[in-house]
C-alpha positions in Angstrom: 121.8 114.9 93.2 122.6 118.3 95.0 123.1 117.0 98.4 125.2 114.2 97.9 128.1 115.8 97.0 128.0 118.4 99.6 127.5 115.8 102.4 130.1 113.7 101.0 132.7 116.7 101.6 131.4 116.5 105.1 133.0 119.7 106.6 129.6 121.7 107.2 126.5 121.4 108.8 123.4 120.8 106.5 119.9 121.6 106.5 117.8 119.7 103.8 114.4 120.8 103.3 112.6 117.6 102.0 109.1 115.6 102.4 109.4 112.0 102.6 109.4 110.0 99.4 112.1 112.1 97.7 115.4 109.9 98.0 115.8 111.8 101.4 117.5 108.5 103.3 120.0 107.9 100.1 120.9 111.5 100.0 121.8 111.6 104.0 122.5 107.7 104.2 125.0 107.0 101.3 127.3 110.3 102.4 127.1 109.0 106.1 128.3 105.2 105.2 131.3 107.0 103.1 132.4 108.9 106.7 132.3 105.7 108.7 136.1 104.2 109.4 135.6 100.3 109.6 138.4 100.3 111.9 137.4 101.9 114.6 135.2 100.2 117.1 132.7 102.8 118.3 129.7 104.5 117.4 130.5 107.3 114.9 127.1 108.3 113.6 124.0 108.6 115.2 120.5 109.0 113.1 117.5 110.2 115.3 114.0 109.5 113.9 110.4 110.4 115.3 108.9 107.2 115.1 109.8 103.5 115.3 108.6 102.6 111.8 110.8 105.6 110.1 113.9 104.4 112.2 113.3 100.5 111.1 112.5 102.1 107.2 115.9 103.7 107.5 118.1 101.1 109.2 116.4 98.8 106.2 117.4 101.2 103.6 121.0 101.6 105.2 121.2 97.9 105.3 120.2 97.6 101.5 122.9 100.5 100.9 125.6 98.7 102.5 125.5 95.2 102.0 128.8 95.2 100.1 130.5 97.2 103.2 132.1 94.4 104.8 132.3 94.9 108.8 129.6 97.5 108.8 127.3 97.1 112.0 124.2 99.3 112.4 121.2 98.7 115.0 118.0 100.7 115.2 116.6 101.1 118.7 113.0 102.3 119.8 110.2 102.4 122.4 108.0 99.4 122.2 110.4 96.9 122.0 112.5 94.8 124.7 115.0 97.5 126.2 117.2 94.3 127.6 117.5 92.7 124.1 118.6 96.3 122.7 121.4 96.5 125.8 122.5 93.3 124.5 122.9 94.3 121.1 124.8 97.3 121.6 127.6 95.3 124.0 128.7 94.7 120.0 130.1 97.6 118.1 128.1 99.5 116.3 129.3 102.1 113.8 125.8 103.5 113.3 122.7 103.8 115.4 119.6 104.6 114.5 117.2 105.7 117.4 113.7 107.6 118.5 114.6 109.9 121.2 113.2 108.6 124.2 114.7 105.4 124.0 118.1 106.4 123.2 118.3 108.9 126.8 117.0 105.7 128.1 119.6 103.5 127.1 122.1 106.6 127.1 121.4 106.8 131.4 121.5 103.1 131.8 125.3 103.5 130.3 124.5 101.2 127.5 125.4 103.3 124.5 128.5 105.6 124.4 128.1 108.8 122.3 131.5 110.3 123.1 132.7 109.1 119.3 129.6 110.3 117.5 131.4 112.5 114.4 128.0 112.6 112.3 124.3 113.3 113.6 121.3 113.3 111.7 118.1 114.8 112.7 115.7 113.3 110.3 112.1 114.5 110.3 112.8 117.2 112.9 109.8 119.2 112.5 107.8 115.9 113.4 110.6 115.5 116.8 109.7 118.9 117.5 105.7 118.3 117.0 105.9 115.6 119.5 107.4 117.1 122.0 111.0 116.1 121.9 113.1 119.3 122.4 114.3 118.5 125.8 115.2 115.0 124.9 117.0 116.5 122.0 118.9 118.8 124.0 119.8 116.1 126.2 121.0 113.8 123.3 123.3 116.9 122.0 124.8 117.2 125.7 126.4 113.7 125.4 127.9 113.9 121.6 130.9 115.8 121.0 130.9 119.6 120.0 132.9 119.1 116.7 130.5 116.6 114.8 128.7 117.5 111.9 124.8 117.7 112.0 122.7 117.3 109.5 119.0 118.5 109.9 115.9 117.4 107.7 112.6 118.7 107.8 109.6 118.6 105.6 108.9 122.4 106.7 110.8 125.4 108.1 108.4 126.6 110.9 110.1 128.8 113.4 110.9 126.4 116.0 113.0 124.4 113.4 114.9 127.9 113.1 115.6 128.1 116.4 117.0 124.7 116.7 119.0 125.5 113.6 120.2 128.4 115.3 121.1 126.6 118.5 122.7 123.6 117.0 124.0 124.5 113.6 127.2 126.0 112.7 127.0 128.0 109.3 125.1 125.2 107.8 124.8 124.3 103.9 121.0 124.8 103.1 119.3 122.8 100.4 115.9 122.4 99.2 115.5 118.5 98.3 111.8 118.8 97.0 109.5 121.7 97.0 106.5 121.3 99.1 104.5 120.6 96.2 103.2 117.1 95.7 104.5 114.9 93.0 103.6 115.4 89.5 103.0 111.7 89.3 99.8 112.4 91.5 96.2 112.9 90.5 94.2 114.7 92.5 90.4 115.1 93.1 88.2 116.5 95.3 84.3 115.5 95.7 81.7 117.3 97.7 80.0 115.0 99.7 77.4 114.7 102.6 79.4 113.6 105.9 76.9 110.5 106.3 77.6 109.6 102.7 81.4 109.8 102.9 81.6 105.7 103.6 79.4 105.2 100.7 81.7 107.5 98.2 84.8 105.8 99.8 83.6 102.3 98.7 83.0 103.9 95.5 86.4 104.6 95.0 87.7 101.5 96.5 86.1 99.5 94.0 87.1 101.8 91.0 89.0 99.7 88.2 92.4 101.4 88.7 92.1 100.7 92.4 95.3 98.2 93.8 95.4 99.5 97.4 94.9 102.8 99.7 95.9 104.6 102.7 92.7 106.2 104.0 93.4 109.0 106.7 91.3 110.2 109.4 92.0 112.8 112.3 91.9 110.9 115.4 92.7 107.2 116.6 89.0 106.7 117.8 87.4 107.5 113.9 90.3 105.7 112.0 89.4 102.3 114.2 85.4 102.9 113.8 86.0 103.6 109.6 88.3 100.4 109.2 85.6 98.2 111.1 82.8 99.7 109.0 85.0 98.7 105.9 85.8 95.5 107.2 82.2 94.6 107.9 81.5 95.7 104.2 83.6 92.9 103.0 86.7 94.7 102.2 90.0 93.8 103.5 90.8 96.9 105.9 93.1 97.5 108.9 93.7 100.4 111.1 97.1 101.9 112.3 96.9 104.2 115.0 98.9 105.0 118.2 97.2 102.9 120.7 98.2 100.0 118.7 101.4 98.1 120.7 104.3 97.6 118.5 103.7 94.0 117.7 100.3 95.1 116.3 101.5 98.0 114.2 104.6 95.9 112.7 101.4 93.3 112.2 99.5 95.7 110.4 102.2 97.1 108.5 103.3 93.5 107.3 99.8 92.7 106.6 99.2 95.6 104.1 102.7 95.4 102.3 102.1 91.5 101.8 98.8 92.3 100.1 96.6 90.6 103.2 95.0 93.9 103.5 94.5 96.4 100.4 93.3 99.4 102.7 95.2 100.9 105.7 93.3 103.2 107.8 95.4 105.6 109.7 95.9 109.1 111.6 98.9 111.4 110.3 101.2 110.6 113.4 100.8 106.8 112.9 101.3 106.9 109.0 104.9 108.8 109.5 107.6 106.5 107.8 104.9 104.2 106.0 106.7 103.2 103.0 104.9 100.6 100.4 105.7 100.9 96.9 102.5 100.3 95.3 99.9 102.5 96.7 97.5 103.7 94.3 95.0 105.7 96.0 95.1 108.0 99.3 92.0 109.3 100.6 91.8 112.4 102.6 88.5 110.8 104.2 89.1 114.1 107.1 90.7 117.3 105.8 94.3 117.7 106.9 95.2 120.4 109.3 97.6 122.3 107.0 98.6 122.3 103.2 102.4 120.5 104.5 100.1 117.6 106.0 98.1 117.4 102.8 101.3 117.0 100.6 102.8 114.5 103.5 99.9 112.2 103.5 99.4 112.2 99.2 103.1 111.4 99.3 102.2 107.9 100.2 101.1 107.4 96.4 102.6 108.4 93.3 106.2 107.3 94.5 109.1 106.3 92.3 107.4 107.5 89.2 104.3 105.8 89.4 100.9 106.9 89.0 98.6 107.6 92.1 95.4 109.2 92.7 94.6 111.5 95.8 
């Protein structure tokens, strides 16, 4: 609510401190669409996201927000998908492009995309882009865009790297905290003391509780995620792993299967879980302890969404 009027004015750079699940995509998406001039056949807005899952999610939401904007054309481009198909798609005008940094640079170097008319640049989950080592790519992308654009930066946390980035990239930004870095009130928290050897047993106990609908189980490494998913599967649970080594098709299949209820347990690593937005997850289980308080908030923000109750 605070962000939308500021961004509709569109005359200042902007920093939004926001966790996922706080309505952030609507906060920047609605004003962004309002600023698009449909008569101008060029790319006017660029949204950068750290992972393809988040990019796809933003694209889906923008499609929803703009379904009555006749003539608006958007496109999501990301690694792990066929670049030739994306080059073909970019031959048509795209008013808004949503992209992951690496793929966007490949496309720009091949002259498949022209960023010289970009008036609005959104950096979503900027902290995660820096964690993933995209600083150099961000600098390159910025050099392809005009100086006089407006830049809107969103980040769950404000570490010094983000401050440096903001100082380099933004001019006198408006700063708004869209949500506190504490978890939603709709989440009930529980802590169980348990020997390492009995964690799986305890997890099964939670998964067979009367209020269980579906769960995301977090582990530290992809190896552990695969192992726990396999163990649950062998014990008769409908579980699937989501981790960084999977191909794009496998990841899409896993996510769609979880959304559709083919699987009711998604076993994930932190990186793989960025951008997961499933409406009705009843439980988030930290099988391995997260590294930081922010990571805890981020993980458990996958439940208790849209005023529903959830357990962590």
